[in-house]
N, CA, C and O of each residue as an XYZ file, in Angstrom:
616
protein
N     226.581     36.036    -36.375
C     226.928     36.283    -35.215
C     225.350     36.376    -34.713
O     224.435     36.508    -35.525
N     225.155     36.299    -33.396
C     224.023     35.649    -32.631
C     223.066     37.212    -32.480
O     223.599     38.255    -32.101
N     221.765     37.118    -32.811
C     220.620     38.358    -32.031
C     219.453     37.666    -31.825
O     218.897     36.813    -32.516
N     219.154     38.180    -30.729
C     217.714     37.741    -30.270
C     216.227     38.594    -30.698
O     216.042     39.487    -29.871
N     215.442     38.565    -31.457
C     214.573     38.911    -31.523
C     213.199     38.144    -31.183
O     213.086     36.927    -31.038
N     212.099     39.184    -31.080
C     210.944     38.627    -30.002
C     210.210     39.289    -31.329
O     210.176     40.434    -31.778
N     209.596     37.932    -31.775
C     208.487     38.213    -32.873
C     207.019     37.636    -32.539
O     206.784     36.498    -32.133
N     206.134     38.595    -32.779
C     204.509     37.828    -31.826
C     204.535     37.386    -30.834
O     203.911     36.351    -30.603
N     205.239     37.990    -29.929
C     205.298     37.383    -28.583
C     206.279     36.418    -28.349
O     206.160     36.020    -27.190
N     207.123     35.909    -28.888
C     208.046     34.761    -28.928
C     209.565     35.284    -29.187
O     209.795     36.029    -30.140
N     210.355     34.958    -28.501
C     211.665     35.188    -28.504
C     212.458     34.065    -29.380
O     212.320     32.848    -29.260
N     213.240     34.683    -30.202
C     213.934     33.982    -31.225
C     215.353     34.153    -31.249
O     215.629     35.067    -32.026
N     216.714     33.477    -30.537
C     217.781     33.609    -30.694
C     218.770     33.287    -32.004
O     219.640     32.437    -31.816
N     218.699     33.823    -33.122
C     219.143     33.469    -34.535
C     220.677     33.898    -34.696
O     221.095     34.953    -34.219
N     221.560     32.915    -35.473
C     222.815     32.916    -35.953
C     222.462     33.555    -37.571
O     222.116     32.924    -38.570
N     222.705     35.117    -37.399
C     222.625     35.863    -38.729
C     223.461     36.904    -38.987
O     224.198     37.052    -38.012
N     223.719     37.796    -39.955
C     224.355     38.971    -40.233
C     223.838     39.766    -39.119
O     222.851     39.417    -38.470
N     224.434     40.724    -38.921
C     223.470     41.840    -37.951
C     223.035     42.558    -38.832
O     221.846     42.746    -38.571
N     223.388     43.213    -39.976
C     222.766     43.756    -40.908
C     221.754     43.301    -41.651
O     221.105     44.018    -42.414
N     221.557     42.055    -41.468
C     220.426     41.286    -42.480
C     219.041     42.044    -41.868
O     218.580     42.172    -40.734
N     218.533     42.575    -43.519
C     216.994     43.085    -43.010
C     216.223     42.418    -42.442
O     216.136     41.269    -42.873
N     215.438     42.745    -41.400
C     214.525     42.204    -40.544
C     213.249     41.252    -41.367
O     212.620     40.253    -41.017
N     213.229     42.090    -42.597
C     212.078     41.332    -43.742
C     212.615     39.743    -44.018
O     211.852     38.778    -43.968
N     214.001     39.652    -44.305
C     214.381     38.383    -44.562
C     214.766     37.527    -43.532
O     214.943     36.324    -43.722
N     214.925     38.149    -42.302
C     214.688     37.209    -41.274
C     213.548     36.635    -40.623
O     213.482     35.543    -40.059
N     212.294     37.861    -40.829
C     210.906     37.318    -40.819
C     210.557     35.864    -41.548
O     210.145     34.776    -41.144
N     211.006     36.514    -43.056
C     210.472     35.216    -43.753
C     211.255     33.862    -44.024
O     210.734     32.747    -44.059
N     212.912     34.224    -44.254
C     213.892     33.248    -44.512
C     214.014     32.361    -43.354
O     214.038     31.133    -43.433
N     214.099     33.126    -42.148
C     214.754     32.638    -40.470
C     213.385     32.073    -40.083
O     213.174     30.875    -39.897
N     212.773     32.728    -40.012
C     211.285     32.352    -39.513
C     210.286     31.775    -39.889
O     209.487     31.260    -39.106
N     210.178     31.765    -41.032
C     209.155     31.359    -41.841
C     207.594     31.923    -41.891
O     206.560     31.283    -42.080
N     207.794     33.433    -41.642
C     206.820     34.326    -41.693
C     206.514     34.802    -43.148
O     207.272     35.644    -43.629
N     205.701     34.440    -43.724
C     205.916     35.095    -45.319
C     204.969     36.035    -45.480
O     204.796     36.629    -46.545
N     204.181     36.261    -44.249
C     202.840     37.026    -44.830
C     203.689     38.747    -44.646
O     202.889     39.682    -44.685
N     204.811     39.037    -44.507
C     205.414     40.177    -44.776
C     206.098     40.188    -46.147
O     206.974     39.354    -46.377
N     205.783     40.988    -46.961
C     205.935     41.184    -48.198
C     207.270     41.950    -48.546
O     207.658     42.907    -47.877
N     208.020     41.400    -49.770
C     209.086     41.754    -50.271
C     208.642     42.853    -51.345
O     207.943     42.342    -52.221
N     208.843     44.132    -51.505
C     207.793     45.022    -52.484
C     209.142     45.327    -53.534
O     209.509     44.704    -54.531
N     209.710     46.547    -52.874
C     210.740     47.384    -53.346
C     212.136     47.058    -52.844
O     213.045     46.742    -53.611
N     212.231     47.121    -51.919
C     213.792     46.866    -51.084
C     214.078     48.346    -50.929
O     215.081     48.299    -50.218
N     213.894     49.314    -51.090
C     214.007     50.522    -50.572
C     212.948     51.335    -49.692
O     212.841     52.555    -49.820
N     212.306     50.728    -48.949
C     211.068     51.171    -48.261
C     210.362     52.734    -48.660
O     210.080     53.723    -47.984
N     210.228     52.337    -50.317
C     208.915     53.065    -50.754
C     207.548     52.696    -50.948
O     206.694     53.571    -51.088
N     207.195     51.191    -50.974
C     206.210     50.788    -51.198
C     205.345     50.346    -50.269
O     204.176     50.107    -50.570
N     205.871     50.171    -48.901
C     205.377     49.676    -47.885
C     204.740     48.280    -47.456
O     204.082     47.966    -46.464
N     205.186     47.536    -48.598
C     204.991     45.843    -48.387
C     205.369     45.462    -47.443
O     204.753     44.540    -46.909
N     206.401     45.936    -46.900
C     207.329     44.793    -45.989
C     206.691     45.537    -44.322
O     207.324     45.225    -43.313
N     205.777     46.239    -44.215
C     205.817     47.323    -42.877
C     205.018     45.968    -41.861
O     203.988     45.312    -42.021
N     205.905     45.981    -40.982
C     205.663     45.219    -39.495
C     205.403     46.501    -38.335
O     205.482     47.646    -38.781
N     205.103     46.323    -36.896
C     205.265     47.010    -36.179
C     206.807     46.576    -35.155
O     207.318     45.467    -35.001
N     207.085     47.448    -34.789
C     208.317     47.372    -33.765
C     207.869     48.478    -32.523
O     207.814     49.707    -32.539
N     207.701     47.908    -31.906
C     207.195     48.531    -30.666
C     206.176     49.366    -30.779
O     206.343     50.443    -30.205
N     205.187     49.219    -31.326
C     203.888     49.700    -31.775
C     203.878     50.411    -32.824
O     202.784     50.872    -33.147
N     204.991     50.702    -33.622
C     205.448     51.614    -34.813
C     205.499     51.097    -35.750
O     205.935     49.946    -35.718
N     205.024     51.756    -37.231
C     205.010     51.093    -38.048
C     206.511     51.048    -38.925
O     207.050     52.154    -38.880
N     207.024     50.387    -39.432
C     208.548     50.263    -39.683
C     208.445     49.384    -40.927
O     207.767     48.366    -41.066
N     209.186     49.930    -41.728
C     209.640     49.451    -43.013
C     210.763     48.006    -42.680
O     211.874     48.149    -42.169
N     210.317     46.982    -42.996
C     211.523     45.931    -42.621
C     212.239     45.476    -43.665
O     212.794     44.384    -43.539
N     212.365     46.177    -44.830
C     213.036     45.739    -46.068
C     214.324     46.684    -45.603
O     215.387     46.391    -46.150
N     214.339     47.451    -44.943
C     215.644     48.278    -45.023
C     215.689     48.627    -43.300
O     216.093     49.699    -42.851
N     215.237     47.600    -42.549
C     215.830     47.948    -40.964
C     216.607     46.276    -40.598
O     216.165     45.130    -40.530
N     217.863     46.864    -40.439
C     218.683     45.765    -39.915
C     218.473     45.121    -38.448
O     218.268     45.701    -37.381
N     218.568     43.985    -38.678
C     218.013     43.005    -37.473
C     218.854     43.650    -36.178
O     218.267     43.935    -35.134
N     219.385     43.723    -36.243
C     220.237     44.319    -34.885
C     219.590     45.140    -34.373
O     219.421     45.104    -33.154
N     219.083     46.042    -35.088
C     218.523     47.455    -34.536
C     216.900     47.142    -34.003
O     216.024     47.994    -33.855
N     216.805     45.960    -33.811
C     215.173     45.701    -33.203
C     215.430     44.753    -32.437
O     214.423     44.208    -31.985
N     216.773     44.180    -31.987
C     217.257     43.460    -31.110
C     216.440     43.589    -29.572
O     216.549     44.556    -28.818
N     215.666     42.456    -29.338
C     214.943     42.806    -27.756
C     214.089     43.810    -28.051
O     214.254     44.592    -27.114
N     213.149     44.344    -28.887
C     212.275     44.794    -29.328
C     211.157     43.974    -29.542
O     211.391     42.823    -29.908
N     209.661     44.423    -29.347
C     208.400     43.856    -29.926
C     208.230     44.104    -30.940
O     207.950     45.271    -31.211
N     208.343     42.879    -32.225
C     207.885     43.097    -33.372
C     206.644     42.084    -33.492
O     206.664     40.966    -32.977
N     205.511     42.619    -34.262
C     204.448     42.284    -34.568
C     204.396     42.170    -36.186
O     204.706     43.167    -36.839
N     204.117     41.304    -36.666
C     203.630     40.730    -37.954
C     202.459     40.659    -38.423
O     201.680     40.763    -37.476
N     201.723     40.493    -39.724
C     200.572     40.313    -39.995
C     200.074     38.903    -39.185
O     198.892     39.046    -38.871
N     200.511     37.827    -38.829
C     200.388     37.083    -38.557
C     200.124     36.926    -36.796
O     199.584     36.016    -36.166
N     200.593     37.893    -36.448
C     200.355     38.252    -34.915
C     199.701     39.640    -34.807
O     199.940     40.339    -33.822
N     198.786     40.114    -35.907
C     198.327     41.163    -35.295
C     196.772     41.543    -34.722
O     196.204     42.570    -34.348
N     196.432     40.160    -34.870
C     194.746     39.827    -34.277
C     195.073     39.488    -32.463
O     194.479     39.806    -31.433
N     196.012     38.888    -32.683
C     196.821     38.852    -30.784
C     197.115     39.950    -30.343
O     196.572     40.355    -29.315
N     197.857     40.544    -30.875
C     198.342     41.965    -30.389
C     197.391     42.937    -30.153
O     197.331     43.558    -29.092
N     196.626     43.106    -31.107
C     195.276     44.112    -30.965
C     194.673     43.827    -30.006
O     194.228     44.792    -29.385
N     194.396     42.523    -29.478
C     193.592     42.125    -28.211
C     192.394     41.571    -28.869
O     191.358     41.721    -28.221
N     192.296     41.012    -29.918
C     190.933     40.863    -30.712
C     190.350     38.906    -30.004
O     191.097     37.928    -29.996
N     189.428     38.921    -29.701
C     189.564     37.624    -29.065
C     188.769     36.681    -30.238
O     188.266     35.623    -29.860
N     188.665     37.079    -31.658
C     188.400     36.567    -32.468
C     190.009     36.390    -33.354
O     191.105     36.845    -33.025
N     189.623     35.533    -34.599
C     190.561     35.043    -35.451
C     191.592     36.241    -36.045
O     192.799     36.249    -36.287
N     190.514     37.255    -36.160
C     190.930     38.532    -36.845
C     190.935     39.786    -36.285
O     189.886     40.205    -35.795
N     192.099     40.575    -36.267
C     192.023     42.213    -35.719
C     190.724     42.905    -36.189
O     190.323     42.539    -37.294
N     190.145     43.652    -35.676
C     189.043     44.306    -36.293
C     189.381     45.034    -37.084
O     188.401     45.488    -37.674
N     190.454     45.483    -37.499
C     191.104     46.422    -39.099
C     190.840     44.995    -39.983
O     189.990     44.914    -40.870
N     191.619     44.031    -39.621
C     191.220     42.664    -40.709
C     189.384     42.439    -41.163
O     188.928     42.163    -42.273
N     188.733     42.645    -40.032
C     187.322     42.323    -40.658
C     186.622     43.365    -41.232
O     185.519     43.336    -41.778
N     187.386     44.302    -41.051
C     186.593     46.030    -41.723
C     187.443     45.702    -43.233
O     186.710     45.785    -44.219
N     188.480     45.446    -43.433
C     189.345     44.749    -44.629
C     188.007     43.978    -45.853
O     187.696     44.230    -47.018
N     187.459     42.844    -44.686
C     187.058     41.928    -45.515
C     185.786     42.622    -45.850
O     185.462     42.621    -47.038
N     184.944     43.269    -44.910
C     183.596     43.806    -45.092
C     183.520     45.170    -45.939
O     182.423     45.680    -46.167
N     184.596     45.688    -46.352
C     184.479     46.643    -47.447
C     185.200     46.388    -48.666
O     185.360     47.162    -49.610
N     185.685     45.007    -48.507
C     185.982     44.001    -50.082
C     187.447     45.092    -50.430
O     187.585     45.447    -51.600
N     188.443     45.557    -49.418
C     189.892     45.856    -49.980
C     190.427     45.236    -50.798
O     190.648     45.638    -51.940
N     190.710     44.207    -50.369
C     191.895     43.545    -51.266
C     191.291     43.269    -52.958
O     190.121     43.131    -53.313
N     192.646     43.249    -53.869
C     192.267     42.664    -55.003
C     193.049     41.792    -55.295
O     192.809     40.593    -55.159
N     194.199     42.313    -55.780
C     195.499     41.197    -55.820
C     195.960     40.606    -54.491
O     196.401     39.493    -54.205
N     195.670     41.930    -53.618
C     196.385     41.081    -52.172
C     197.672     41.247    -51.706
O     197.939     41.235    -50.504
N     198.498     41.404    -52.593
C     200.008     41.333    -52.256
C     200.292     42.562    -51.231
O     201.015     42.283    -50.275
N     199.905     43.613    -51.305
C     200.336     45.051    -50.480
C     199.448     44.881    -49.240
O     199.691     45.726    -48.379
N     198.522     44.042    -48.942
C     197.545     44.092    -47.949
C     198.227     44.108    -46.597
O     197.980     44.985    -45.770
N     199.035     43.188    -46.397
C     199.467     43.068    -45.171
C     200.371     44.092    -44.759
O     200.482     44.225    -43.540
N     200.944     44.734    -45.383
C     201.676     45.542    -45.085
C     200.786     47.207    -44.808
O     201.177     48.112    -44.071
N     199.780     47.191    -45.490
C     198.849     48.302    -45.727
C     197.904     48.080    -44.238
O     197.477     49.003    -43.544
N     197.782     47.100    -44.064
C     197.027     46.347    -42.628
C     198.051     47.035    -41.490
O     197.588     47.796    -40.640
N     199.289     46.751    -41.535
C     200.011     46.702    -40.307
C     199.976     48.298    -40.518
O     199.089     48.625    -39.729
N     200.371     49.312    -41.046
C     200.404     50.577    -41.360
C     199.268     51.388    -40.878
O     199.457     52.445    -40.274
N     197.718     50.768    -41.210
C     196.647     51.595    -41.028
C     196.740     51.095    -39.030
O     196.649     51.948    -38.147
N     196.880     49.979    -38.825
C     196.397     49.625    -37.484
C     197.338     50.614    -36.667
O     196.976     51.202    -35.648
N     198.485     50.708    -37.202
C     199.568     51.961    -36.461
C     198.875     53.235    -36.077
O     198.700     53.881    -35.043
N     198.500     53.338    -37.567
C     197.441     54.747    -37.122
C     196.440     54.775    -36.671
O     195.927     55.804    -36.229
N     195.898     53.619    -36.670
C     194.440     53.753    -35.495
C     194.853     53.701    -34.230
O     194.089     54.189    -33.397
N     195.862     53.237    -33.861
C     196.458     53.232    -32.685
C     196.528     54.512    -31.843
O     195.968     54.844    -30.798
N     197.592     55.244    -32.821
C     197.716     56.895    -32.458
C     196.290     57.520    -32.614
O     195.842     58.070    -31.608
N     195.502     57.506    -33.765
C     194.519     58.224    -33.887
C     193.515     57.547    -34.254
O     193.510     57.120    -35.409
N     192.459     57.283    -33.418
C     191.459     56.375    -33.705
C     190.293     56.775    -34.677
O     189.460     56.005    -35.155
N     190.384     58.011    -34.858
C     189.451     58.616    -35.805
C     189.834     59.807    -36.941
O     189.378     60.941    -37.090
N     190.813     59.099    -37.637
C     191.714     60.259    -38.282
C     190.892     60.573    -39.478
O     190.032     59.856    -39.989
N     191.297     61.780    -39.856
C     190.652     62.577    -41.170
C     191.616     62.110    -42.206
O     192.788     61.740    -42.136
N     190.478     62.282    -43.527
C     191.375     62.002    -44.725
C     192.500     62.799    -44.624
O     193.500     62.137    -44.900
N     192.767     64.017    -44.325
C     194.478     64.505    -44.386
C     195.282     63.628    -43.512
O     196.371     63.396    -44.039
N     195.120     63.000    -42.245
C     195.627     62.287    -41.374
C     196.129     61.155    -42.243
O     197.319     60.908    -42.436
N     194.786     60.286    -42.902
C     195.088     59.133    -43.656
C     196.195     59.095    -44.561
O     197.036     58.220    -44.768
N     195.956     60.639    -45.235
C     196.939     60.622    -46.896
C     198.395     61.036    -45.978
O     199.466     60.594    -46.396
N     198.378     61.663    -45.063
C     199.688     61.803    -44.605
C     200.609     60.274    -43.625
O     201.776     60.003    -43.345
N     199.765     59.876    -43.485
C     200.432     58.491    -42.613
C     200.316     57.363    -43.199
O     201.033     56.492    -42.709
N     199.465     56.943    -44.361
C     199.441     55.979    -45.029
C     200.176     56.173    -46.400
O     199.604     56.847    -47.256
N     201.383     55.639    -46.663
C     201.928     56.163    -47.936
C     202.320     54.582    -48.700
O     203.070     54.608    -49.676
N     201.930     53.621    -48.344
C     201.783     52.333    -48.903
C     201.362     52.475    -50.196
O     200.552     53.347    -50.508
N     201.994     51.438    -51.249
C     201.608     51.848    -52.594
C     200.768     50.358    -52.516
O     201.131     49.380    -51.863
N     199.671     50.452    -53.278
C     198.684     49.778    -53.983
C     198.461     49.802    -55.229
O     197.784     50.673    -55.773
N     199.183     48.540    -56.003
C     198.977     48.843    -57.569
C     197.705     48.658    -58.303
O     197.527     49.124    -59.428
N     196.479     47.703    -57.395
C     195.424     47.938    -57.664
C     194.515     49.163    -57.595
O     193.409     49.420    -58.072
N     195.341     49.790    -56.868
C     194.187     51.152    -56.464
C     193.051     51.477    -55.787
O     192.213     52.351    -56.007
N     193.189     50.206    -54.471
C     192.213     50.247    -53.335
C     192.177     51.156    -52.690
O     191.734     50.943    -51.561
N     192.579     52.542    -52.994
C     192.745     53.460    -51.904
C     191.367     53.698    -51.236
O     191.216     53.485    -50.033
N     190.452     54.103    -51.958
C     189.040     54.427    -51.332
C     188.436     53.457    -50.784
O     187.482     53.773    -50.072
N     188.786     51.885    -50.925
C     188.061     51.188    -49.603
C     188.981     50.764    -48.976
O     188.729     49.676    -48.458
N     190.187     51.236    -48.744
C     191.402     51.442    -47.664
C     190.598     52.703    -46.751
O     190.500     52.486    -45.543
N     190.159     53.699    -47.160
C     189.619     54.853    -46.556
C     188.208     54.374    -45.890
O     187.949     54.551    -44.700
N     187.368     53.769    -46.786
C     186.158     53.298    -46.123
C     186.394     52.262    -45.006
O     185.506     52.140    -44.162
N     187.754     51.332    -44.899
C     187.633     50.613    -44.182
C     187.850     51.382    -42.693
O     187.372     51.164    -41.580
N     188.705     52.287    -43.159
C     189.637     53.045    -41.714
C     188.015     53.634    -41.285
O     187.520     53.246    -40.227
N     187.355     54.464    -42.072
C     186.452     55.357    -41.457
C     185.415     54.107    -40.743
O     185.288     54.120    -39.519
N     184.752     53.132    -41.496
C     184.205     52.124    -40.858
C     184.368     51.815    -39.243
O     183.445     51.758    -38.430
N     185.793     51.627    -38.983
C     186.455     51.279    -37.653
C     186.271     52.841    -36.766
O     186.220     52.962    -35.542
N     186.213     53.677    -37.549
C     185.970     55.095    -36.846
C     184.750     55.601    -36.529
O     184.506     56.528    -35.756
N     184.083     55.018    -37.095
C     182.588     55.493    -36.820
C     181.764     54.328    -35.878
O     180.587     54.268    -35.523
N     182.765     53.564    -35.674
C     182.103     51.930    -34.994
C     182.028     52.605    -33.475
O     181.627     51.937    -32.522
């Protein structure tokens, strides 16, 4: 069946199964491979994207449930954040704080953190812990927190 999705400001009408996870639509149908597959059960957060500004785990989100809604992936984060540069402020903070190690989980982590900062520009450590449940096997959590606080204090 046909479904229309709006990803990073561009509408796409696709002939896919309506229950196909959004993750696979993004990666396999649209070629947006920045969103990663981690666990397939919404536990790790590597697949996090924004749907209407909210962080959503795309591996368990049927594409039909996001039809005609605003989807933003890591590829569209800078533009969606209104950045005049090639990077969103959170991406620049990630580089400044040297957050990534292997980097696999980071696109999902960035999407989750950017959604948090939109809602709470100066989150406390407790609010960060509550909102950011993404898994980083390299254990970069102290750097993630430092990057978040660098933006909060800017």
